[in-house]
C-alpha positions, -999 to +999 in steps of 0.1 A: +081+514+479+113+517+459+146+499+464+173+515+485+203+526+463+225+497+477+199+471+470+197+480+432+216+461+406+241+481+387+220+476+353+190+494+369+209+527+373+205+554+348+239+567+335+236+599+358+229+579+387+256+554+381+280+583+380+267+597+412+269+562+429+306+557+418+311+591+433+296+581+467+316+548+465+350+567+461+339+588+490+335+558+513+366+542+500+385+574+514+371+571+547+396+561+575+375+534+592+365+513+561+377+478+563+397+458+538+365+436+531+344+466+526+369+484+505+370+452+481+330+451+480+330+488+473+356+485+445+338+455+430+305+475+427+323+507+415+340+484+387+305+470+377+290+505+375+321+515+355+315+487+330+279+496+329+286+534+321+310+522+291+283+499+278+256+527+279+280+554+264+290+529+236+254+525+229+245+561+228+276+568+205+264+541+180+229+557+178+244+592+172+244+606+138+270+626+122+264+653+097+288+657+069+297+688+049+267+683+026+242+682+054+238+643+050+237+623+081+256+591+088+259+569+118+287+577+142+315+554+140 
């Protein structure tokens, strides 16, 4: 049986899943009955996920190739 989303570590999320989780966290933060303590916890998780997303995007950008006018490929910088 798989882990529940809230039990997973941020680094276990795929990029798309991380974005979906961040969207869910934002929704929870906007609820009227969320406590200050819960808000802080949700904020911390969201920041961890944002950091993960930035790292994954940076990794992909470094692997991308750029094609110049002569059709030669170069690493994206």
